[in-house]
C-alpha positions in Angstrom: 109.7 93.2 71.5 106.4 92.2 73.3 104.3 95.2 72.0 105.5 94.6 68.5 104.7 91.0 68.6 100.9 91.9 69.6 100.5 95.4 68.2 100.1 96.8 71.4 100.7 100.6 72.5 101.9 99.4 75.8 102.4 96.5 78.4 98.9 95.4 79.5 100.1 93.9 82.6 102.9 96.0 83.8 103.5 96.2 87.7 103.6 100.1 87.7 100.3 101.7 89.1 98.9 103.2 85.7 95.5 104.7 86.7 94.4 104.6 83.1 94.6 100.8 83.4 92.4 100.5 86.5 89.9 97.8 86.0 86.9 99.1 88.3 85.0 96.3 89.9 81.8 97.2 91.9 84.2 96.9 95.0 86.7 99.4 93.4 84.1 101.6 92.3 82.7 101.6 95.9 86.1 102.3 97.4 86.9 105.2 95.0 83.5 106.8 95.5 83.8 106.3 99.1 87.3 108.0 99.3 86.0 110.9 97.5 82.9 111.2 99.6 85.1 111.0 102.7 87.5 113.7 101.6 84.6 116.0 100.4 82.7 115.4 103.6 86.0 116.0 105.8 85.4 112.6 107.7 89.2 113.1 109.0 90.5 109.7 109.2 90.1 106.9 106.3 91.7 103.4 106.1 91.7 101.2 103.0 93.0 97.6 103.4 93.8 95.0 100.7 96.1 92.3 99.7 99.1 93.0 97.6 97.8 93.2 94.0 94.4 94.0 94.7 94.9 97.6 93.1 95.3 99.8 96.1 98.1 102.1 94.7 96.5 102.2 91.2 93.3 103.1 92.9 95.2 105.9 94.8 96.6 107.1 91.4 93.0 107.4 90.0 92.1 109.3 93.1 94.9 111.9 92.8 93.7 112.5 89.1 89.9 112.4 89.9 89.8 115.2 92.5 90.3 118.5 91.1 93.7 120.4 91.9 91.8 123.6 92.5 89.8 122.0 95.4 92.4 119.7 97.1 95.9 119.7 98.3 97.5 116.3 98.5 100.7 115.0 100.2 101.5 111.6 99.2 104.1 109.6 101.5 105.2 106.4 99.6 108.0 105.5 102.2 106.5 104.9 105.5 109.7 103.4 107.0 110.6 106.9 108.6 111.2 108.1 111.9 108.6 110.5 113.3 110.6 113.6 112.3 111.3 112.3 109.0 107.6 111.3 108.4 106.5 114.9 109.3 109.2 116.3 106.9 108.2 114.2 104.2 104.6 115.2 104.6 105.4 118.9 104.7 107.7 118.5 101.5 105.1 117.0 99.5 102.5 119.5 100.4 105.1 121.9 98.6 106.0 123.5 101.6 109.8 124.4 101.4 110.6 126.4 104.6 110.5 123.3 106.8 111.5 124.4 110.3 114.1 122.4 112.1 112.1 121.4 115.4 109.0 119.2 115.7 106.9 121.9 117.4 107.7 124.4 114.6 106.9 121.6 112.1 103.6 121.1 113.6 102.9 124.8 113.8 103.9 125.3 110.2 101.5 122.2 109.2 98.7 123.8 111.0 99.2 127.2 109.5 99.1 125.5 106.0 96.0 123.5 106.7 94.1 126.5 108.3 95.1 128.6 105.2 93.8 126.2 102.9 90.6 125.8 104.7 90.1 129.5 104.6 90.7 129.5 100.8 88.1 126.7 100.3 90.6 123.9 99.8 90.9 120.6 101.5 94.3 119.0 102.7 94.7 115.3 102.2 97.7 113.5 103.7 97.8 110.0 102.1 100.2 107.2 103.1 100.8 104.0 101.2 102.1 100.8 102.6 100.8 102.1 106.0 101.2 98.4 107.3 105.0 99.4 107.6 104.5 102.4 109.8 106.1 102.0 113.2 103.7 102.6 116.2 105.4 105.9 117.2 104.8 107.4 113.5 101.0 106.0 113.9 100.8 107.9 117.3 102.2 111.1 115.5 99.5 110.6 112.7 96.8 110.4 115.4 98.0 113.7 116.9 97.6 115.4 113.5 93.7 114.6 113.6 93.5 117.3 116.2 93.9 119.9 113.5 90.2 120.9 113.3 87.7 123.5 113.6 84.4 123.4 115.5 82.7 122.1 112.5 85.2 119.6 110.8 88.7 118.3 110.4 91.2 120.3 108.7 93.4 117.4 107.6 92.1 114.4 105.9 94.2 111.3 106.5 94.1 108.2 104.3 96.1 105.2 105.3 96.5 102.5 102.7 98.0 99.1 103.6 98.0 95.3 103.3 96.2 93.1 105.6 98.9 93.5 108.3 97.5 96.9 108.8 94.5 95.4 110.4 96.7 93.9 112.8 98.6 96.8 113.7 95.5 99.0 114.3 94.3 96.4 116.7 97.2 96.9 119.0 96.2 97.8 122.4 98.5 100.9 122.5 96.9 102.2 119.3 93.3 101.9 120.5 92.9 105.7 120.4 94.1 105.9 116.9 91.6 103.1 115.8 88.8 104.9 117.4 89.4 107.8 115.4 88.9 105.9 112.1 85.7 107.3 110.4 85.5 105.1 107.3 87.1 101.9 106.4 87.4 99.9 103.0 88.6 96.6 102.1 89.8 95.7 98.6 89.7 91.9 98.1 91.2 89.8 95.4 89.3 89.3 91.9 86.4 86.7 92.0 87.0 83.9 89.4 84.2 85.3 87.2 85.8 88.7 87.0 89.3 87.5 85.9 88.5 87.1 82.1 86.9 90.7 82.2 89.9 91.9 83.9 92.4 90.4 81.3 90.1 91.7 78.4 89.9 95.2 79.8 93.7 95.5 80.3 94.6 94.2 76.8 92.1 96.5 75.0 93.5 99.4 77.2 96.9 98.5 76.1 95.7 98.8 72.4 95.0 95.1 71.8 92.0 93.9 69.8 89.5 91.5 71.2 89.5 88.0 69.5 86.6 87.8 66.9 85.9 84.1 67.9 86.8 81.6 70.7 90.1 79.7 69.9 92.1 82.4 68.1 95.7 82.5 68.7 97.2 85.5 70.6 98.6 86.8 67.4 95.0 87.4 66.2 94.6 89.9 69.0 
């Protein structure tokens, strides 16, 4: 009914992270280009922080489409409330590894074999964790150990942690200081500035198939 009423092709303000609806402010462009740079340059460990609704997950969706599949293997963990064993299993599974060993040691060896083989074939492996502020300290320590996969020249596994402001607090814990020291690149997404809100609304409306009003004061039905 909503779409028919305003002659739209889809909902302009749906909650799902549609990368085609991402409004790229200068801040978002910088974060996207920075993520691509960090991955291509094998920086190793990247963190992106932002309040709920600032576009983090949508930006990740754009990143997954932006980087060519023949150059990068992505593993995306969307449910971080896992045990250490479950987290590693989830990461392996999303890399497309089906022969997941039963023990932790064997799983780590299998992951190292996978990222090493990818490196030999000229591909980069990227582990992305959304909602990372929900990760337990135990899982974060496991993630720190994954940064040990490296050659003499570069990191073999690129890790991107994405979370709300609480992630900053978590990373400042004294028992996680070694993890914090390994962060190579940080980004922060802030809420839209007041002057950006109108452009954001118009952009989403247009992307959904709506037409821009020809003059101020037109009713929504004229869009």
